Each structure stands twice: as C-alpha cells, then as structure tokens.
N, C-alpha and C positions, 0 to 999 in steps of 0.2 A: 384366383389366378392373376398374376401380374400382367398388366397391359404389355403388348409387344414392344412399345416404344421404350419401356424401362429396361429391356434386356440388353441393348447396346450400351446403355449407361452403366449398368452393373458390370458388364463385361469389361468396359473401359476402366472402371475403378479397380477391378480385380487385377487387370493387366498392369495398371500403374503401381499397385501395391507390390506386385511381384518384382517390378523393376526397382522401386524405391527401398524395399526391405533390405537387400544386401548392402546397398549404398548407405542406408541409415546405420546399419550395424557397424560397418567399417568406419564411418565418420565419427561415431560416438566412441568407438574403440580408440581411434586416434586422439580424441579429446581426453580420454582417460590417461593416455600416455603423456600428452602435452601438459595436463594438470600436474602430473607427478614431477615432470621436469621443472615446471615453473615454481613448484613448491621449494625445490632446491635453490633456484635462482633468487627468489624473493627473500628467502631466509639469509642468504649470503649478503644481499644488498641491504637488508634491514639491519644486520649486525654492523656493517661497515659505515652506513650512512646515518642510522638512528642510534646506534650503540646498543640496541636490543632488538630481538626478533619476537614480535607478538605471537602467542600460540595460535596455531591453526587447528583445523578439525580433521586432519588427514590420518591421524594415528589414534587408535583406541576409541572407546565409546565415552566421550566426555559427558554425555547426558547422565551417566550413572554417577558422576562425581559432582554434578551441579544440576539440581532439580529444576532450575528455571530454564535450562537450555532445552530446545526442541530436539526430539529424537532424529529429526531430518538432518540435523547438522552433522552427525557422525555415522548415520546408518545409510548414507548414500553409497550404493554399490559402485566399486571401481575395480576393474579387472586387475590392475597392477597393484592396487592396495592389497587385494586378496592373495596376490602372488608374493607379498612380502617386500615389494620394492620400497615402500615407505619406511620400513625398518632399516633398510640399507641407507636410505637418505639420512635418517636420523644419526646413524653412525658416521656418515661422511661429514656431518656438521657438528662434531663433538664439541667444537669451541663455541657454539651458539649460546646466547643467553635469552631466556624467555622473559618478555616484559608483559605484565598484565594490564597495562593501561596506556596512558599518554606517553609519547616520546619525551625526551629530556626537555624540561622547561614547560611542559604542558602544551607545547605547540603541535602543529599538524605533522604527520609523517611525511617523509620525502616523496611518497607516491600520491599525496593528496594536495588539492589546491590550497593556496594560502591567502586567497582574497578574503575581504572582511565578512562576506556572507557565508563562508565555508569553514571558518575556524571553529574550534570548540567554544565552550561557554565564554562569552565575551566579558572583558574586564571593564568594570564600571569605576572610573576614577573618583566619582563623587562619594561612593561608599567604600572604596578600596576593597572590593571583592568581586567575584564573578557573578554575573546576573544569570541565574538559571531559569530563564523564561523563554517562551516561544515567541516567534514573530507572529503578530496577530493584526489583521486589518479590521478596524471597527467602523461600522456605519451607524451614525447617530440619527435618531428620528428627525425629520424635517416637518415643520408646520407650514401649511399653505392655507389659503382661503377656502379652497374647495375640499380639503381633507377633513375627515371627522376623527380627530384623535381620541384614543382611549384615555381613561383616567391615568393609566400607568403603562408605558410601552412594554411589550413582551420581548424577551431575549431569544435569539436563535443562534446556535453554534453550528458552524459548517465544518465538516471533516472531509478532506480529499482522499484520494486513493494512492496507490503505489506510484512512485516516480512522478508525482504531481505536486501542486502547492495550492495556496489560497487563491491564486489567480483563476483557478477553475470556477470559483464562485464570484469573485470580483469582476470577472470579464463576462459573466453570463447572467447571474441572478441580480446582482446589485444594480446594473443599469436598467433592468426591466421591471423593477418594482412599480406597482400601481401607486397612485397618489395616497390611497389608504395605507398601503404597505409602507411607504416612506414615512408616514406620520406615526405608525403604530408599532413598528418593530425596530429593535436595536440588534444589528447583525455582527457576529464575530466570526470571521474567516481565519482559520488557524493554519499556519505552516507546521505540519507535524514534526516531531522530534527527528532530526537527521535529514530533513528535506527542505527545499525552498530556501528561505532566508533565516530559518531557525538554526540553532546550534547543532553541531554534529560531533558530540564528545566521543573520545576513544575509550573512556572508562565506563561505557554504557553497553549493555547487552541488548537494548532495544526490545525488551519483552513487553507484553501487553500491559503489565503494571507500570512499567517505565513510561509508556505513552499516556496512560490514564493519569498518572500522577503529574506529568508535565502539563497536561491540559487543566487539571484542577488547580495547579499552582499558578499557571499563567492567565487563566480566564475565570474559572468558577469562583475560586477563593479571592483572587486579587481584585476582581470586579464586583464581588459581593452578590453573585447571582443566586437567588433563592428559588427561582423557577426558570425554565428554559425549554425551547424546542430543539430537537436534534435533526440535522440533515447530513447524510453521509453517503459517499460513493465508494463502491468496491471495498478495498482494504479498510477504509474508514468506518465501514459498517461494523467491523469486529470491535473497534474501539467504542463506537456508539452504543452497541449492545452492552458492553461492560459498564459504560457510564450510566446507561439507563437502569441497569440492575443495581448499581451502587447508589444512585441518586433517584430511586424510584418515586419518591414523594415530590421531587422537584421537576421531573420531566413531564411536559404537557403532551408532546407528540414526538414521534420518531418516523422519519422518512428515510428508507433504506433503498439505495439505487444500486442494482447489480450486486447484491451481497454474496460473498463467497462462502456458502454454507453447504457442507455435506454432513450427513448424520455421523456422529462419532461412535457408532456401535462397535466398530472394529477396535482391536487392541491397540494398534499403532495409528492413531488418527492423524498424527503429523505427517507420516509417510504417505498416507492415503491422500491427504491434501496436496502434497508435493507431486505425486504421480498424476493427479487429476488436473491440477492447474499448470503444471510444467511437464507435460508428457514428452518423452524423448521421440520426436518425429520432425521431419524436415518441412512439412507443409501444414498450415500456412506459415510464412516467415516469422510472424509475431510469436507463434508458439515455439518455433525453433530457437529464436533469440531468448525467449523466456527459459527454455530448457537449459541452454548453455550457461546463462547467468545464474540459474538456480541450483544446478547440479555440480558445477565446476568452480570451486572457490578461487583458485589461482588464475584460471582463464578469465574469470569475471573481474578479478583485480587488475589484470593486464588491460582489459578493455576499458575499465574506469581510469587507469593511468593515462591511456592514450586520449580518451574523450573527455571524461569528467574533470580531470586535473587541469586540462587545457581548455575548459569551456569558454573562457573569454576570447581565446584565439579563434576557436571555431565560430563563435558568434560574429566576430569581426569579418571572418571570411564569408560567412553566409550573407551578411549585410552587403558586402561588396559584390558578391555574385548576384544576389536577388535585387540589389539596388533598393532595398527597403530598410529604413531606419529602425522600424519596430518589427521584430520577428514575432511569430505566433507564440503565445504564452506556453503552449504545450511543448514546443520545441525547446524553449528556454528551460522549462521545468525538468525535462528529460535528463539533464546533466547536473542538476543542482543537488548533488548528494555525494557522499564518499562511498567507497566500496564497503567499508566497515558498517556504515549506517544502513545501506541498502541490503547487504547480505544478511545481517542479523535481524533486520525487520522482516525480511521475507521468511526466514526460518522461525524465529522466536515469536513473531507476532502472527503472521498469516498461517503458518503451519502449526506452530506451538499453541496458538489460540484455539485450535480445533477442539481440544479436549474440554473447553469451557462452553462451546456453542450450545449444546442441548440444555445445560444448566441455565444459561442466560434466557433462552426461549421459554423454558418452564417458568421462570420468574416473571417474564413479561405476560404470560397467559393470565395471570391474576392481577396485573397492573391496570390502572385506569387510563393510561396513556393511549392516545390514538396511534395506530401503527399503519403506515402505508408502505407498500413494497412495489418498486418499479423495476422493470427489466426489459431489455430489448430482445426481440425474438431472433436476431441474427448475431447475438453475442458469442464470439468464439473464444474469448478470454475466460469469462466466467459463464458457464452454460446456464441457460434459463431454468434448468431443472433444480438449480440451487435455490432459486426463489420459490419454486413450486414445493420443494421440500420444506422450506421455511413456513410457507403458507399452511401446510398440513399440521405443523406444530403450533401455529397461532391462528386458529380458525376465524377469529374476529378481525384479522388484519385485512385491509383493502389491498388487493393485488391488481396492478395495472401492467398490461403487456403493451410495449411500444412497438408497433409494427415496423419492419424494415430498419431497425436500429441496432447498431453494434454496441460495443462496450462504452465508447465515448459519445456516439451520436444519440444515445438516450437523453443526453443533455444538449450537446452541441447541435446547432441547426434548428432547434426548436426551443430556443431560450425563452421566448416570451410566453408560450403556452406552458412551458415547464414551470416558470416562475408563478404563473397564475394558479397552477395546480398546487404549488407549495403554499401559497397564501390561503388557498381553500382548505388545505389540511390544517394550517395553523388556526383558522377561524372555527373549524368544526370539532376541535377537541372538547370534551373527552371522547373516548373511543366510540366507534360506530358499533351497532348491534352485531351479534354473531351471525354468520352465514352469508356475508356479503359476496355477491357473485364477482367473478373475475371481470375486469374491465379492459377495454382496448382504447388506446389513446394515441392519436397521431399528431 
C-alpha cells in the first residue's frame, strides 16, 4: 500500500495531466499548421534569394528512395500533411526548382550565417582546394620535473554531444589533468561535422558514416594514430561506438557519458528513438524545445534563422547585458550550427544510427577495450535506463551512476573528479573482468 503522503502528490500529477493534455494537443496541432505554412514561405524565399529551393521532407517517404536517410525524416506524423495540404502547397509552387546541394557558388544559404566559422568547407589558397577537415584542439604532452612520462604518449579522442563543441572538453578536462596526465597523454578534442568551428556543408546528409569518415580524415589518418582512447558524451557516444567497432584493434578504452541507447528490437528503431528523446510534451521546457526542433522542420529552420544566423549579434547583446566579456561556452555552442546540419544530424545520426546500436554492442562484447559508462540519475534528456540497457548488453563494462546529476552536470561542476576518473580508466585498460558491480560516484 502506498503511504498516505504519496496520495496528494499522485492526485496533483493526475490533475496537472488533465489540464495540460488538451493544451498540449492544441499547441502541437497549431505547430502542424504553422510548419505547413512555413514550408510554402521558405520555398518561395529560397527560389527568389538562392535561385533554388532545396528539397524538404514534407511530402512522400524519402527514406524509400535513399537508404541512408533515417525513417524519422519522412514518417513524422502531421495532421495537415495527412489531409493533403502539402500536395496543395506543391501545386502552388509549380515554378520552384529543387536544388540538391549548395546554393550558387557553393556559399551559404540566405538563411544561414556567413561568418568564417559557419561557412561550408573552407578554401585553402595554398593548395587551391577546399579543406575537408574538422576543427580540432590538440593538447601535446608536457614534460615536468615531477612527472613520470611514458615511453610513448597515448592518444585520446574526445567527442561532444548535440549542439555542443570541443569546448566541452577544453574547458573541463584539459585544465584539470594531473601532472602525470599532462606528461603521458596527447588529447584531441574535435568539433563534430556541422557544429562549433567545423565546416557545415550543404551537400552533406550528416549520416553516421559522414561523421565517422570526417573524424578519420581529420584526426586518425592525418595524425597517424595507430592506438587511442575514446571519450564521448551523449550523441558523441553513437559515433564513438562506430569508431570502436571499425578500429577495434586500435581502441584501448571507451568512456561513454549519458549514451542514448534503446534496444532496436522494434521494426522502426529511428521513430522509436525520436519519440523517446523528443516526446511531444510541454514540460520540462527542454523536452518541449527538443520536440519542436526535432518534429517540425520549417519551424526549426525559422528558429535557426532568428537565433543561429544572427549569433554574433546575440552574443554582443548578451555581453552588454551581463557585462561579461567571456560568455559561458555552452551558451556560445548552442547557436554554432546551421539548421541543415542540426536537423540532419538529429535524424540521420541520432535516430538513424539506432539500427546499428545492437550490432556495435555485440562487437564490443568480444573486444579487449575497457568500457566505462557514466550517467546522471537526474538526466531528463537521455534517461538513465539507456545506460542500464547498454550495461546488460556489455556485462564487463563498468557502470557509474552520478547522483544528483543531469545531462550536463555529469561533467560540469565535478570537472576535477571527472578528469581523475578518466585518467584512471586510461591507466587500467585492457578491460576489467566480467561482473563488475554498479558504482556511485559524486
């Protein structure tokens, strides 16, 4: 029997759900309509300002024509789409031209920012071609009198999550390395394709293979890494698993922080991921914002036009209001992307990568790499059951629950102890024995 004190709480939640349910339905119905209207508006503007309208995913099932596309791109339910409104829109814009890639001249679209860090593949005058490499921050080993350097420094590749950048690591892990860590490890913090200061090409669909190949080209092959550790947060965990599977003989350890993993036993794994990670609900606000940006292609593009395209202006305003010259890196990273890069990464990488999850974990079960999984017990973005599900698939993995930590505070606010744990993982490879108990770390 439930204690009496829990009855008012349950009653309150039930009453709140009764109030929010019709409001939620009406609000998302309005967003369905608004997305249909914005589809027409953006197509007209694209034709007149760019000379071509890039194809969107409002009509038909594009995934049947292109196997690399996630099913979540075209199978998002929209009341007005099912009523045939999008077919009417198509007839109204009979003069449109579909462009499959960059706007004329390979430049950015009218709705994207044109600053140096936001353009597509940058042009290198020295070699007279575009440099198809990612922005990477490298920490080289430091020799001190008190450190005991290894014969050969070990390499560590850091992969950030969605709407983030290499700053997540350079502002937290890099400054907190121990003297031994500074002497023995070479660190590579990558801005993933389409985020931070890395290129954001329009002729890219931002699939899992696109992200993996970009990291191989920019770090693994170009730096000649024959062995390395992997550290990844959230979305970066999907890429880390793909890299670990592809380079199983080179990976020494894998540290996964808040990995978004749901078993792909269902037929449409991509839609399962979308519904779980971006559920259509009003509360908490972060989930509502995620739902709007993940389900509504043109509403999301409108938001990016207002905020991301003008990120330099917003940064100047925030500096003036807060009287701070240096804004928090998470605030800066939030706008350093284009709608094209964020939209396709969300669907083709996070949702589309779902169908590979179990295969990756099966491959890691027989690998010699040490695996450590960390997750905050208050994570509302990626539920902790994702890590628990992953742990059942990899019994030998070390599983650490971080108490009172949400999706970002699993790292932020405990930078020093977090870095110490990473160094511990790097030192203790190969993998620990099977049957490790779950740990709690504060």
